[in-house]
CHARMM-style PDB file with segment names, atoms N, HN, CA, C and O in Angstrom:
ATOM      1  N   UNK     1     163.125  60.508  71.562  1.00  0.00      PROA
ATOM      2  CA  UNK     1     164.140  61.419  72.035  1.00  0.00      PROA
ATOM      3  C   UNK     1     165.216  60.631  72.785  1.00  0.00      PROA
ATOM      4  O   UNK     1     164.902  59.835  73.670  1.00  0.00      PROA
ATOM      5  N   UNK     2     166.473  60.850  72.435  1.00  0.00      PROA
ATOM      6  HN  UNK     2     166.729  61.497  71.716  1.00  0.00      PROA
ATOM      7  CA  UNK     2     167.594  60.136  73.044  1.00  0.00      PROA
ATOM      8  C   UNK     2     167.898  60.693  74.434  1.00  0.00      PROA
ATOM      9  O   UNK     2     167.676  61.871  74.714  1.00  0.00      PROA
ATOM     10  N   UNK     3     168.406  59.821  75.287  1.00  0.00      PROA
ATOM     11  HN  UNK     3     168.586  58.864  75.060  1.00  0.00      PROA
ATOM     12  CA  UNK     3     168.793  60.220  76.639  1.00  0.00      PROA
ATOM     13  C   UNK     3     170.010  61.126  76.581  1.00  0.00      PROA
ATOM     14  O   UNK     3     170.977  60.822  75.883  1.00  0.00      PROA
ATOM     15  N   UNK     4     169.974  62.215  77.295  1.00  0.00      PROA
ATOM     16  HN  UNK     4     169.189  62.461  77.862  1.00  0.00      PROA
ATOM     17  CA  UNK     4     171.110  63.129  77.370  1.00  0.00      PROA
ATOM     18  C   UNK     4     171.525  63.267  78.831  1.00  0.00      PROA
ATOM     19  O   UNK     4     170.763  63.772  79.656  1.00  0.00      PROA
ATOM     20  N   UNK     5     172.730  62.819  79.141  1.00  0.00      PROA
ATOM     21  HN  UNK     5     173.349  62.409  78.471  1.00  0.00      PROA
ATOM     22  CA  UNK     5     173.225  62.878  80.517  1.00  0.00      PROA
ATOM     23  C   UNK     5     173.495  64.323  80.922  1.00  0.00      PROA
ATOM     24  O   UNK     5     173.945  65.141  80.120  1.00  0.00      PROA
ATOM     25  N   UNK     6     173.207  64.614  82.189  1.00  0.00      PROA
ATOM     26  HN  UNK     6     172.842  63.950  82.841  1.00  0.00      PROA
ATOM     27  CA  UNK     6     173.396  65.948  82.738  1.00  0.00      PROA
ATOM     28  C   UNK     6     174.375  65.867  83.900  1.00  0.00      PROA
ATOM     29  O   UNK     6     174.598  64.780  84.433  1.00  0.00      PROA
ATOM     30  N   UNK     7     174.969  66.993  84.308  1.00  0.00      PROA
ATOM     31  HN  UNK     7     174.788  67.876  83.875  1.00  0.00      PROA
ATOM     32  CA  UNK     7     175.860  66.968  85.472  1.00  0.00      PROA
ATOM     33  C   UNK     7     175.167  66.333  86.675  1.00  0.00      PROA
ATOM     34  O   UNK     7     174.018  66.647  86.986  1.00  0.00      PROA
ATOM     35  N   UNK     8     175.890  65.436  87.343  1.00  0.00      PROA
ATOM     36  HN  UNK     8     176.823  65.182  87.090  1.00  0.00      PROA
ATOM     37  CA  UNK     8     175.355  64.700  88.483  1.00  0.00      PROA
ATOM     38  C   UNK     8     174.819  63.325  88.115  1.00  0.00      PROA
ATOM     39  O   UNK     8     174.526  62.529  89.007  1.00  0.00      PROA
ATOM     40  N   UNK     9     174.683  63.021  86.825  1.00  0.00      PROA
ATOM     41  HN  UNK     9     174.922  63.668  86.100  1.00  0.00      PROA
ATOM     42  CA  UNK     9     174.167  61.727  86.373  1.00  0.00      PROA
ATOM     43  C   UNK     9     175.263  60.662  86.351  1.00  0.00      PROA
ATOM     44  O   UNK     9     176.430  60.950  86.086  1.00  0.00      PROA
ATOM     45  N   UNK    10     174.857  59.430  86.635  1.00  0.00      PROA
ATOM     46  HN  UNK    10     173.909  59.196  86.850  1.00  0.00      PROA
ATOM     47  CA  UNK    10     175.744  58.271  86.584  1.00  0.00      PROA
ATOM     48  C   UNK    10     175.051  57.190  85.774  1.00  0.00      PROA
ATOM     49  O   UNK    10     173.862  56.940  85.971  1.00  0.00      PROA
ATOM     50  N   UNK    11     175.779  56.539  84.857  1.00  0.00      PROA
ATOM     51  HN  UNK    11     176.745  56.743  84.697  1.00  0.00      PROA
ATOM     52  CA  UNK    11     175.254  55.417  84.072  1.00  0.00      PROA
ATOM     53  C   UNK    11     176.212  54.249  84.214  1.00  0.00      PROA
ATOM     54  O   UNK    11     177.404  54.376  83.934  1.00  0.00      PROA
ATOM     55  N   UNK    12     175.679  53.089  84.657  1.00  0.00      PROA
ATOM     56  HN  UNK    12     174.710  52.986  84.885  1.00  0.00      PROA
ATOM     57  CA  UNK    12     176.496  51.890  84.881  1.00  0.00      PROA
ATOM     58  C   UNK    12     175.897  50.728  84.084  1.00  0.00      PROA
ATOM     59  O   UNK    12     174.680  50.549  84.052  1.00  0.00      PROA
ATOM     60  N   UNK    13     176.769  49.940  83.442  1.00  0.00      PROA
ATOM     61  HN  UNK    13     177.758  50.086  83.468  1.00  0.00      PROA
ATOM     62  CA  UNK    13     176.327  48.806  82.633  1.00  0.00      PROA
ATOM     63  C   UNK    13     177.158  47.576  82.977  1.00  0.00      PROA
ATOM     64  O   UNK    13     178.322  47.701  83.355  1.00  0.00      PROA
ATOM     65  N   UNK    14     176.570  46.388  82.849  1.00  0.00      PROA
ATOM     66  HN  UNK    14     175.624  46.286  82.541  1.00  0.00      PROA
ATOM     67  CA  UNK    14     177.282  45.130  83.093  1.00  0.00      PROA
ATOM     68  C   UNK    14     178.338  44.970  82.005  1.00  0.00      PROA
ATOM     69  O   UNK    14     178.049  45.127  80.819  1.00  0.00      PROA
ATOM     70  N   UNK    15     179.556  44.656  82.416  1.00  0.00      PROA
ATOM     71  HN  UNK    15     179.791  44.528  83.379  1.00  0.00      PROA
ATOM     72  CA  UNK    15     180.672  44.483  81.500  1.00  0.00      PROA
ATOM     73  C   UNK    15     180.687  43.050  80.989  1.00  0.00      PROA
ATOM     74  O   UNK    15     180.687  42.113  81.787  1.00  0.00      PROA
ATOM     75  N   UNK    16     180.700  42.865  79.692  1.00  0.00      PROA
ATOM     76  HN  UNK    16     180.700  43.626  79.044  1.00  0.00      PROA
ATOM     77  CA  UNK    16     180.691  41.540  79.068  1.00  0.00      PROA
ATOM     78  C   UNK    16     182.134  41.130  78.755  1.00  0.00      PROA
ATOM     79  O   UNK    16     182.642  41.421  77.672  1.00  0.00      PROA
ATOM     80  N   UNK    17     182.793  40.454  79.705  1.00  0.00      PROA
ATOM     81  HN  UNK    17     182.380  40.218  80.584  1.00  0.00      PROA
ATOM     82  CA  UNK    17     184.171  40.026  79.504  1.00  0.00      PROA
ATOM     83  C   UNK    17     184.428  38.718  80.241  1.00  0.00      PROA
ATOM     84  O   UNK    17     183.756  38.402  81.223  1.00  0.00      PROA
ATOM     85  N   UNK    18     185.407  37.965  79.757  1.00  0.00      PROA
ATOM     86  HN  UNK    18     185.953  38.222  78.960  1.00  0.00      PROA
ATOM     87  CA  UNK    18     185.808  36.719  80.405  1.00  0.00      PROA
ATOM     88  C   UNK    18     187.035  36.929  81.296  1.00  0.00      PROA
ATOM     89  O   UNK    18     187.478  35.997  81.968  1.00  0.00      PROA
ATOM     90  N   UNK    19     187.579  38.133  81.304  1.00  0.00      PROA
ATOM     91  HN  UNK    19     187.220  38.890  80.758  1.00  0.00      PROA
ATOM     92  CA  UNK    19     188.756  38.439  82.106  1.00  0.00      PROA
ATOM     93  C   UNK    19     188.359  38.557  83.581  1.00  0.00      PROA
ATOM     94  O   UNK    19     187.580  39.446  83.925  1.00  0.00      PROA
ATOM     95  N   UNK    20     188.869  37.689  84.460  1.00  0.00      PROA
ATOM     96  HN  UNK    20     189.502  36.967  84.180  1.00  0.00      PROA
ATOM     97  CA  UNK    20     188.457  37.727  85.868  1.00  0.00      PROA
ATOM     98  C   UNK    20     188.928  38.971  86.623  1.00  0.00      PROA
ATOM     99  O   UNK    20     188.383  39.290  87.681  1.00  0.00      PROA
ATOM    100  N   UNK    21     189.932  39.678  86.095  1.00  0.00      PROA
ATOM    101  HN  UNK    21     190.374  39.419  85.236  1.00  0.00      PROA
ATOM    102  CA  UNK    21     190.424  40.885  86.750  1.00  0.00      PROA
ATOM    103  C   UNK    21     189.700  42.145  86.266  1.00  0.00      PROA
ATOM    104  O   UNK    21     189.812  43.199  86.893  1.00  0.00      PROA
ATOM    105  N   UNK    22     188.973  42.048  85.177  1.00  0.00      PROA
ATOM    106  HN  UNK    22     188.882  41.192  84.667  1.00  0.00      PROA
ATOM    107  CA  UNK    22     188.258  43.208  84.628  1.00  0.00      PROA
ATOM    108  C   UNK    22     187.075  43.564  85.523  1.00  0.00      PROA
ATOM    109  O   UNK    22     186.524  42.690  86.192  1.00  0.00      PROA
ATOM    110  N   UNK    23     186.682  44.829  85.544  1.00  0.00      PROA
ATOM    111  HN  UNK    23     187.130  45.539  85.001  1.00  0.00      PROA
ATOM    112  CA  UNK    23     185.513  45.197  86.351  1.00  0.00      PROA
ATOM    113  C   UNK    23     184.253  44.518  85.831  1.00  0.00      PROA
ATOM    114  O   UNK    23     184.100  44.313  84.627  1.00  0.00      PROA
ATOM    115  N   UNK    24     183.354  44.171  86.746  1.00  0.00      PROA
ATOM    116  HN  UNK    24     183.479  44.337  87.724  1.00  0.00      PROA
ATOM    117  CA  UNK    24     182.102  43.520  86.356  1.00  0.00      PROA
ATOM    118  C   UNK    24     181.086  44.530  85.836  1.00  0.00      PROA
ATOM    119  O   UNK    24     180.169  44.168  85.098  1.00  0.00      PROA
ATOM    120  N   UNK    25     181.247  45.788  86.218  1.00  0.00      PROA
ATOM    121  HN  UNK    25     181.992  46.081  86.818  1.00  0.00      PROA
ATOM    122  CA  UNK    25     180.371  46.869  85.756  1.00  0.00      PROA
ATOM    123  C   UNK    25     181.225  48.071  85.386  1.00  0.00      PROA
ATOM    124  O   UNK    25     182.205  48.374  86.067  1.00  0.00      PROA
ATOM    125  N   UNK    26     180.856  48.759  84.307  1.00  0.00      PROA
ATOM    126  HN  UNK    26     180.060  48.513  83.754  1.00  0.00      PROA
ATOM    127  CA  UNK    26     181.554  49.970  83.895  1.00  0.00      PROA
ATOM    128  C   UNK    26     180.532  51.019  83.488  1.00  0.00      PROA
ATOM    129  O   UNK    26     179.377  50.703  83.201  1.00  0.00      PROA
ATOM    130  N   UNK    27     180.965  52.251  83.466  1.00  0.00      PROA
ATOM    131  HN  UNK    27     181.903  52.508  83.699  1.00  0.00      PROA
ATOM    132  CA  UNK    27     180.071  53.313  83.057  1.00  0.00      PROA
ATOM    133  C   UNK    27     180.729  54.670  83.162  1.00  0.00      PROA
ATOM    134  O   UNK    27     181.954  54.780  83.213  1.00  0.00      PROA
ATOM    135  N   UNK    28     179.899  55.708  83.194  1.00  0.00      PROA
ATOM    136  HN  UNK    28     178.904  55.618  83.153  1.00  0.00      PROA
ATOM    137  CA  UNK    28     180.394  57.068  83.269  1.00  0.00      PROA
ATOM    138  C   UNK    28     179.640  57.866  84.319  1.00  0.00      PROA
ATOM    139  O   UNK    28     178.515  57.537  84.696  1.00  0.00      PROA
ATOM    140  N   UNK    29     180.287  58.911  84.771  1.00  0.00      PROA
ATOM    141  HN  UNK    29     181.200  59.178  84.464  1.00  0.00      PROA
ATOM    142  CA  UNK    29     179.717  59.830  85.746  1.00  0.00      PROA
ATOM    143  C   UNK    29     180.045  61.239  85.269  1.00  0.00      PROA
ATOM    144  O   UNK    29     181.175  61.506  84.860  1.00  0.00      PROA
ATOM    145  N   UNK    30     179.082  62.128  85.315  1.00  0.00      PROA
ATOM    146  HN  UNK    30     178.164  61.911  85.647  1.00  0.00      PROA
ATOM    147  CA  UNK    30     179.336  63.524  84.984  1.00  0.00      PROA
ATOM    148  C   UNK    30     179.271  64.321  86.287  1.00  0.00      PROA
ATOM    149  O   UNK    30     178.215  64.427  86.910  1.00  0.00      PROA
ATOM    150  N   UNK    31     180.408  64.874  86.684  1.00  0.00      PROA
ATOM    151  HN  UNK    31     181.266  64.788  86.178  1.00  0.00      PROA
ATOM    152  CA  UNK    31     180.496  65.650  87.926  1.00  0.00      PROA
ATOM    153  C   UNK    31     179.675  66.936  87.786  1.00  0.00      PROA
ATOM    154  O   UNK    31     179.375  67.362  86.671  1.00  0.00      PROA
ATOM    155  N   UNK    32     179.315  67.549  88.904  1.00  0.00      PROA
ATOM    156  HN  UNK    32     179.559  67.203  89.810  1.00  0.00      PROA
ATOM    157  CA  UNK    32     178.548  68.801  88.838  1.00  0.00      PROA
ATOM    158  C   UNK    32     179.231  69.899  88.027  1.00  0.00      PROA
ATOM    159  O   UNK    32     178.555  70.779  87.493  1.00  0.00      PROA
ATOM    160  N   UNK    33     180.565  69.860  87.925  1.00  0.00      PROA
ATOM    161  HN  UNK    33     181.114  69.146  88.358  1.00  0.00      PROA
ATOM    162  CA  UNK    33     181.261  70.880  87.120  1.00  0.00      PROA
ATOM    163  C   UNK    33     181.305  70.526  85.633  1.00  0.00      PROA
ATOM    164  O   UNK    33     181.860  71.280  84.834  1.00  0.00      PROA
ATOM    165  N   UNK    34     180.716  69.367  85.252  1.00  0.00      PROA
ATOM    166  HN  UNK    34     180.265  68.755  85.901  1.00  0.00      PROA
ATOM    167  CA  UNK    34     180.654  68.949  83.854  1.00  0.00      PROA
ATOM    168  C   UNK    34     181.756  68.003  83.427  1.00  0.00      PROA
ATOM    169  O   UNK    34     181.733  67.523  82.294  1.00  0.00      PROA
ATOM    170  N   UNK    35     182.718  67.715  84.285  1.00  0.00      PROA
ATOM    171  HN  UNK    35     182.737  68.106  85.205  1.00  0.00      PROA
ATOM    172  CA  UNK    35     183.798  66.787  83.972  1.00  0.00      PROA
ATOM    173  C   UNK    35     183.261  65.360  83.933  1.00  0.00      PROA
ATOM    174  O   UNK    35     182.541  64.940  84.839  1.00  0.00      PROA
ATOM    175  N   UNK    36     183.610  64.617  82.885  1.00  0.00      PROA
ATOM    176  HN  UNK    36     184.195  64.959  82.149  1.00  0.00      PROA
ATOM    177  CA  UNK    36     183.173  63.230  82.754  1.00  0.00      PROA
ATOM    178  C   UNK    36     184.247  62.296  83.306  1.00  0.00      PROA
ATOM    179  O   UNK    36     185.435  62.460  83.028  1.00  0.00      PROA
ATOM    180  N   UNK    37     183.807  61.310  84.095  1.00  0.00      PROA
ATOM    181  HN  UNK    37     182.842  61.176  84.322  1.00  0.00      PROA
ATOM    182  CA  UNK    37     184.703  60.319  84.672  1.00  0.00      PROA
ATOM    183  C   UNK    37     184.264  58.927  84.268  1.00  0.00      PROA
ATOM    184  O   UNK    37     183.082  58.686  84.024  1.00  0.00      PROA
ATOM    185  N   UNK    38     185.224  58.005  84.199  1.00  0.00      PROA
ATOM    186  HN  UNK    38     186.184  58.200  84.398  1.00  0.00      PROA
ATOM    187  CA  UNK    38     184.964  56.594  83.917  1.00  0.00      PROA
ATOM    188  C   UNK    38     184.803  55.889  85.257  1.00  0.00      PROA
ATOM    189  O   UNK    38     185.589  56.114  86.177  1.00  0.00      PROA
ATOM    190  N   UNK    39     183.779  55.031  85.373  1.00  0.00      PROA
ATOM    191  HN  UNK    39     183.140  54.849  84.625  1.00  0.00      PROA
ATOM    192  CA  UNK    39     183.494  54.293  86.589  1.00  0.00      PROA
ATOM    193  C   UNK    39     183.740  52.802  86.335  1.00  0.00      PROA
ATOM    194  O   UNK    39     183.287  52.262  85.325  1.00  0.00      PROA
ATOM    195  N   UNK    40     184.456  52.136  87.247  1.00  0.00      PROA
ATOM    196  HN  UNK    40     184.824  52.574  88.067  1.00  0.00      PROA
ATOM    197  CA  UNK    40     184.676  50.687  87.195  1.00  0.00      PROA
ATOM    198  C   UNK    40     184.247  50.110  88.533  1.00  0.00      PROA
ATOM    199  O   UNK    40     184.654  50.607  89.582  1.00  0.00      PROA
ATOM    200  N   UNK    41     183.417  49.050  88.506  1.00  0.00      PROA
ATOM    201  HN  UNK    41     183.086  48.646  87.653  1.00  0.00      PROA
ATOM    202  CA  UNK    41     182.919  48.439  89.739  1.00  0.00      PROA
ATOM    203  C   UNK    41     183.155  46.931  89.738  1.00  0.00      PROA
ATOM    204  O   UNK    41     182.999  46.260  88.718  1.00  0.00      PROA
ATOM    205  N   UNK    42     183.532  46.420  90.899  1.00  0.00      PROA
ATOM    206  HN  UNK    42     183.658  46.965  91.728  1.00  0.00      PROA
ATOM    207  CA  UNK    42     183.682  44.987  91.119  1.00  0.00      PROA
ATOM    208  C   UNK    42     182.730  44.580  92.236  1.00  0.00      PROA
ATOM    209  O   UNK    42     182.527  45.350  93.175  1.00  0.00      PROA
ATOM    210  N   UNK    43     182.139  43.385  92.157  1.00  0.00      PROA
ATOM    211  HN  UNK    43     182.304  42.760  91.394  1.00  0.00      PROA
ATOM    212  CA  UNK    43     181.303  42.854  93.231  1.00  0.00      PROA
ATOM    213  C   UNK    43     182.215  42.030  94.129  1.00  0.00      PROA
ATOM    214  O   UNK    43     182.903  41.120  93.668  1.00  0.00      PROA
ATOM    215  N   UNK    44     182.212  42.361  95.421  1.00  0.00      PROA
ATOM    216  HN  UNK    44     181.653  43.100  95.796  1.00  0.00      PROA
ATOM    217  CA  UNK    44     183.059  41.641  96.383  1.00  0.00      PROA
ATOM    218  C   UNK    44     182.201  41.105  97.518  1.00  0.00      PROA
ATOM    219  O   UNK    44     181.063  41.529  97.720  1.00  0.00      PROA
ATOM    220  N   UNK    45     182.773  40.169  98.249  1.00  0.00      PROA
ATOM    221  HN  UNK    45     183.697  39.824  98.085  1.00  0.00      PROA
ATOM    222  CA  UNK    45     182.078  39.549  99.383  1.00  0.00      PROA
ATOM    223  C   UNK    45     182.753  40.013 100.668  1.00  0.00      PROA
ATOM    224  O   UNK    45     183.968  39.891 100.818  1.00  0.00      PROA
ATOM    225  N   UNK    46     181.961  40.546 101.590  1.00  0.00      PROA
ATOM    226  HN  UNK    46     180.974  40.645 101.468  1.00  0.00      PROA
ATOM    227  CA  UNK    46     182.470  41.005 102.870  1.00  0.00      PROA
ATOM    228  C   UNK    46     181.762  40.314 104.024  1.00  0.00      PROA
ATOM    229  O   UNK    46     180.938  39.424 103.809  1.00  0.00      PROA
ATOM    230  N   UNK    47     182.077  40.716 105.236  1.00  0.00      PROA
ATOM    231  HN  UNK    47     182.745  41.439 105.411  1.00  0.00      PROA
ATOM    232  CA  UNK    47     181.468  40.115 106.422  1.00  0.00      PROA
ATOM    233  C   UNK    47     179.959  40.331 106.468  1.00  0.00      PROA
ATOM    234  O   UNK    47     179.230  39.510 107.024  1.00  0.00      PROA
ATOM    235  N   UNK    48     179.492  41.427 105.890  1.00  0.00      PROA
ATOM    236  HN  UNK    48     180.084  42.094 105.439  1.00  0.00      PROA
ATOM    237  CA  UNK    48     178.056  41.732 105.908  1.00  0.00      PROA
ATOM    238  C   UNK    48     177.368  41.387 104.588  1.00  0.00      PROA
ATOM    239  O   UNK    48     176.212  41.753 104.376  1.00  0.00      PROA
ATOM    240  N   UNK    49     178.071  40.687 103.706  1.00  0.00      PROA
ATOM    241  HN  UNK    49     179.010  40.390 103.879  1.00  0.00      PROA
ATOM    242  CA  UNK    49     177.483  40.287 102.430  1.00  0.00      PROA
ATOM    243  C   UNK    49     178.189  40.935 101.250  1.00  0.00      PROA
ATOM    244  O   UNK    49     179.292  41.464 101.388  1.00  0.00      PROA
ATOM    245  N   UNK    50     177.548  40.890 100.096  1.00  0.00      PROA
ATOM    246  HN  UNK    50     176.652  40.460  99.985  1.00  0.00      PROA
ATOM    247  CA  UNK    50     178.126  41.433  98.870  1.00  0.00      PROA
ATOM    248  C   UNK    50     178.078  42.964  98.881  1.00  0.00      PROA
ATOM    249  O   UNK    50     177.174  43.581  99.444  1.00  0.00      PROA
ATOM    250  N   UNK    51     179.103  43.553  98.226  1.00  0.00      PROA
ATOM    251  HN  UNK    51     179.837  43.052  97.768  1.00  0.00      PROA
ATOM    252  CA  UNK    51     179.141  45.002  98.085  1.00  0.00      PROA
ATOM    253  C   UNK    51     179.909  45.362  96.820  1.00  0.00      PROA
ATOM    254  O   UNK    51     180.604  44.523  96.247  1.00  0.00      PROA
ATOM    255  N   UNK    52     179.781  46.617  96.386  1.00  0.00      PROA
ATOM    256  HN  UNK    52     179.216  47.299  96.851  1.00  0.00      PROA
ATOM    257  CA  UNK    52     180.522  47.121  95.241  1.00  0.00      PROA
ATOM    258  C   UNK    52     181.807  47.776  95.722  1.00  0.00      PROA
ATOM    259  O   UNK    52     181.803  48.525  96.699  1.00  0.00      PROA
ATOM    260  N   UNK    53     182.896  47.494  95.039  1.00  0.00      PROA
ATOM    261  HN  UNK    53     182.900  46.885  94.246  1.00  0.00      PROA
ATOM    262  CA  UNK    53     184.160  48.180  95.229  1.00  0.00      PROA
ATOM    263  C   UNK    53     184.455  48.840  93.890  1.00  0.00      PROA
ATOM    264  O   UNK    53     184.273  48.210  92.848  1.00  0.00      PROA
ATOM    265  N   UNK    54     184.903  50.085  93.888  1.00  0.00      PROA
ATOM    266  HN  UNK    54     185.051  50.597  94.734  1.00  0.00      PROA
ATOM    267  CA  UNK    54     185.046  50.745  92.601  1.00  0.00      PROA
ATOM    268  C   UNK    54     186.192  51.709  92.485  1.00  0.00      PROA
ATOM    269  O   UNK    54     186.926  51.978  93.437  1.00  0.00      PROA
ATOM    270  N   UNK    55     186.318  52.222  91.275  1.00  0.00      PROA
ATOM    271  HN  UNK    55     185.723  52.004  90.502  1.00  0.00      PROA
ATOM    272  CA  UNK    55     187.343  53.190  90.928  1.00  0.00      PROA
ATOM    273  C   UNK    55     186.727  54.225  89.982  1.00  0.00      PROA
ATOM    274  O   UNK    55     185.911  53.891  89.122  1.00  0.00      PROA
ATOM    275  N   UNK    56     187.127  55.470  90.156  1.00  0.00      PROA
ATOM    276  HN  UNK    56     187.790  55.741  90.854  1.00  0.00      PROA
ATOM    277  CA  UNK    56     186.677  56.544  89.280  1.00  0.00      PROA
ATOM    278  C   UNK    56     187.921  57.214  88.709  1.00  0.00      PROA
ATOM    279  O   UNK    56     188.821  57.591  89.460  1.00  0.00      PROA
ATOM    280  N   UNK    57     187.979  57.366  87.385  1.00  0.00      PROA
ATOM    281  HN  UNK    57     187.248  57.060  86.776  1.00  0.00      PROA
ATOM    282  CA  UNK    57     189.141  57.976  86.743  1.00  0.00      PROA
ATOM    283  C   UNK    57     188.719  58.732  85.494  1.00  0.00      PROA
ATOM    284  O   UNK    57     187.624  58.536  84.967  1.00  0.00      PROA
ATOM    285  N   UNK    58     189.599  59.590  85.037  1.00  0.00      PROA
ATOM    286  HN  UNK    58     190.488  59.750  85.465  1.00  0.00      PROA
ATOM    287  CA  UNK    58     189.307  60.323  83.807  1.00  0.00      PROA
ATOM    288  C   UNK    58     189.280  59.343  82.640  1.00  0.00      PROA
ATOM    289  O   UNK    58     190.029  58.367  82.641  1.00  0.00      PROA
ATOM    290  N   UNK    59     188.428  59.587  81.645  1.00  0.00      PROA
ATOM    291  HN  UNK    59     187.819  60.380  81.644  1.00  0.00      PROA
ATOM    292  CA  UNK    59     188.344  58.660  80.499  1.00  0.00      PROA
ATOM    293  C   UNK    59     189.672  58.567  79.757  1.00  0.00      PROA
ATOM    294  O   UNK    59     190.429  59.534  79.676  1.00  0.00      PROA
ATOM    295  N   UNK    60     189.933  57.383  79.220  1.00  0.00      PROA
ATOM    296  HN  UNK    60     189.317  56.597  79.285  1.00  0.00      PROA
ATOM    297  CA  UNK    60     191.141  57.173  78.418  1.00  0.00      PROA
ATOM    298  C   UNK    60     190.917  57.728  77.029  1.00  0.00      PROA
ATOM    299  O   UNK    60     189.800  57.705  76.511  1.00  0.00      PROA
ATOM    300  N   UNK    61     192.001  58.232  76.420  1.00  0.00      PROA
ATOM    301  HN  UNK    61     192.908  58.250  76.841  1.00  0.00      PROA
ATOM    302  CA  UNK    61     191.921  58.667  75.031  1.00  0.00      PROA
ATOM    303  C   UNK    61     192.186  57.458  74.146  1.00  0.00      PROA
ATOM    304  O   UNK    61     192.942  56.561  74.519  1.00  0.00      PROA
ATOM    305  N   UNK    62     191.569  57.438  72.983  1.00  0.00      PROA
ATOM    306  HN  UNK    62     190.955  58.166  72.680  1.00  0.00      PROA
ATOM    307  CA  UNK    62     191.786  56.321  72.062  1.00  0.00      PROA
ATOM    308  C   UNK    62     193.186  56.403  71.464  1.00  0.00      PROA
ATOM    309  O   UNK    62     193.769  57.485  71.404  1.00  0.00      PROA
ATOM    310  N   UNK    63     193.735  55.264  71.018  1.00  0.00      PROA
ATOM    311  HN  UNK    63     193.261  54.385  71.067  1.00  0.00      PROA
ATOM    312  CA  UNK    63     195.057  55.240  70.402  1.00  0.00      PROA
ATOM    313  C   UNK    63     195.097  56.041  69.117  1.00  0.00      PROA
ATOM    314  O   UNK    63     196.126  56.634  68.794  1.00  0.00      PROA
ATOM    315  N   UNK    64     194.001  56.070  68.378  1.00  0.00      PROA
ATOM    316  HN  UNK    64     193.165  55.589  68.641  1.00  0.00      PROA
ATOM    317  CA  UNK    64     193.945  56.842  67.138  1.00  0.00      PROA
ATOM    318  C   UNK    64     194.121  58.319  67.461  1.00  0.00      PROA
ATOM    319  O   UNK    64     194.868  59.019  66.778  1.00  0.00      PROA
ATOM    320  N   UNK    65     193.437  58.799  68.498  1.00  0.00      PROA
ATOM    321  HN  UNK    65     192.829  58.231  69.053  1.00  0.00      PROA
ATOM    322  CA  UNK    65     193.562  60.195  68.888  1.00  0.00      PROA
ATOM    323  C   UNK    65     194.988  60.492  69.334  1.00  0.00      PROA
ATOM    324  O   UNK    65     195.530  61.539  68.980  1.00  0.00      PROA
ATOM    325  N   UNK    66     195.613  59.594  70.108  1.00  0.00      PROA
ATOM    326  HN  UNK    66     195.172  58.744  70.396  1.00  0.00      PROA
ATOM    327  CA  UNK    66     196.982  59.795  70.559  1.00  0.00      PROA
ATOM    328  C   UNK    66     197.941  59.868  69.382  1.00  0.00      PROA
ATOM    329  O   UNK    66     198.857  60.691  69.392  1.00  0.00      PROA
ATOM    330  N   UNK    67     197.756  59.029  68.368  1.00  0.00      PROA
ATOM    331  HN  UNK    67     197.012  58.361  68.361  1.00  0.00      PROA
ATOM    332  CA  UNK    67     198.613  59.040  67.193  1.00  0.00      PROA
ATOM    333  C   UNK    67     198.465  60.351  66.439  1.00  0.00      PROA
ATOM    334  O   UNK    67     199.455  60.902  65.956  1.00  0.00      PROA
ATOM    335  N   UNK    68     197.253  60.854  66.332  1.00  0.00      PROA
ATOM    336  HN  UNK    68     196.449  60.406  66.724  1.00  0.00      PROA
ATOM    337  CA  UNK    68     197.024  62.112  65.633  1.00  0.00      PROA
ATOM    338  C   UNK    68     197.646  63.261  66.409  1.00  0.00      PROA
ATOM    339  O   UNK    68     198.169  64.196  65.802  1.00  0.00      PROA
ATOM    340  N   UNK    69     197.604  63.216  67.726  1.00  0.00      PROA
ATOM    341  HN  UNK    69     197.180  62.457  68.219  1.00  0.00      PROA
ATOM    342  CA  UNK    69     198.194  64.261  68.544  1.00  0.00      PROA
ATOM    343  C   UNK    69     199.706  64.320  68.365  1.00  0.00      PROA
ATOM    344  O   UNK    69     200.300  65.393  68.463  1.00  0.00      PROA
ATOM    345  N   UNK    70     200.335  63.166  68.102  1.00  0.00      PROA
ATOM    346  HN  UNK    70     199.852  62.294  68.023  1.00  0.00      PROA
ATOM    347  CA  UNK    70     201.784  63.095  67.936  1.00  0.00      PROA
ATOM    348  C   UNK    70     202.198  63.447  66.510  1.00  0.00      PROA
ATOM    349  O   UNK    70     203.392  63.471  66.212  1.00  0.00      PROA
ATOM    350  N   UNK    71     201.256  63.716  65.637  1.00  0.00      PROA
ATOM    351  HN  UNK    71     200.286  63.696  65.880  1.00  0.00      PROA
ATOM    352  CA  UNK    71     201.557  64.091  64.267  1.00  0.00      PROA
ATOM    353  C   UNK    71     201.777  62.913  63.339  1.00  0.00      PROA
ATOM    354  O   UNK    71     202.225  63.114  62.210  1.00  0.00      PROA
ATOM    355  N   UNK    72     201.485  61.708  63.756  1.00  0.00      PROA
ATOM    356  HN  UNK    72     201.121  61.544  64.673  1.00  0.00      PROA
ATOM    357  CA  UNK    72     201.653  60.542  62.897  1.00  0.00      PROA
ATOM    358  C   UNK    72     200.569  60.532  61.821  1.00  0.00      PROA
ATOM    359  O   UNK    72     199.399  60.784  62.110  1.00  0.00      PROA
ATOM    360  N   UNK    73     200.959  60.242  60.586  1.00  0.00      PROA
ATOM    361  HN  UNK    73     201.909  60.037  60.351  1.00  0.00      PROA
ATOM    362  CA  UNK    73     199.995  60.121  59.508  1.00  0.00      PROA
ATOM    363  C   UNK    73     199.547  58.676  59.401  1.00  0.00      PROA
ATOM    364  O   UNK    73     200.375  57.775  59.273  1.00  0.00      PROA
ATOM    365  N   UNK    74     198.251  58.450  59.452  1.00  0.00      PROA
ATOM    366  HN  UNK    74     197.578  59.182  59.556  1.00  0.00      PROA
ATOM    367  CA  UNK    74     197.707  57.103  59.299  1.00  0.00      PROA
ATOM    368  C   UNK    74     197.462  56.844  57.818  1.00  0.00      PROA
ATOM    369  O   UNK    74     197.031  57.750  57.105  1.00  0.00      PROA
ATOM    370  N   UNK    75     197.727  55.622  57.336  1.00  0.00      PROA
ATOM    371  HN  UNK    75     198.077  54.887  57.916  1.00  0.00      PROA
ATOM    372  CA  UNK    75     197.572  55.324  55.925  1.00  0.00      PROA
ATOM    373  C   UNK    75     196.128  55.168  55.472  1.00  0.00      PROA
ATOM    374  O   UNK    75     195.892  54.895  54.295  1.00  0.00      PROA
ATOM    375  N   UNK    76     195.162  55.329  56.354  1.00  0.00      PROA
ATOM    376  HN  UNK    76     195.354  55.551  57.310  1.00  0.00      PROA
ATOM    377  CA  UNK    76     193.757  55.196  55.948  1.00  0.00      PROA
ATOM    378  C   UNK    76     192.947  56.342  56.449  1.00  0.00      PROA
ATOM    379  OT1 UNK    76     191.742  56.400  56.205  1.00  0.00      PROA
TER     380      UNK     76
END
């Protein structure tokens, strides 16, 4: 049986990238109202040791979806 996320659940995964500005961890969060958010986390060093710094935002739409919304016909 596959995992099914429920409101209030958060899933975070290590980001595989060589870009030093990219988040080190990314994932999703489902708010209690059912809205899905994108989570980005960076590991930082502070006076008391390492900690996570993060950002939560609405998921981005894919470029293909944006093109279809604008009425553009794709050749494939």
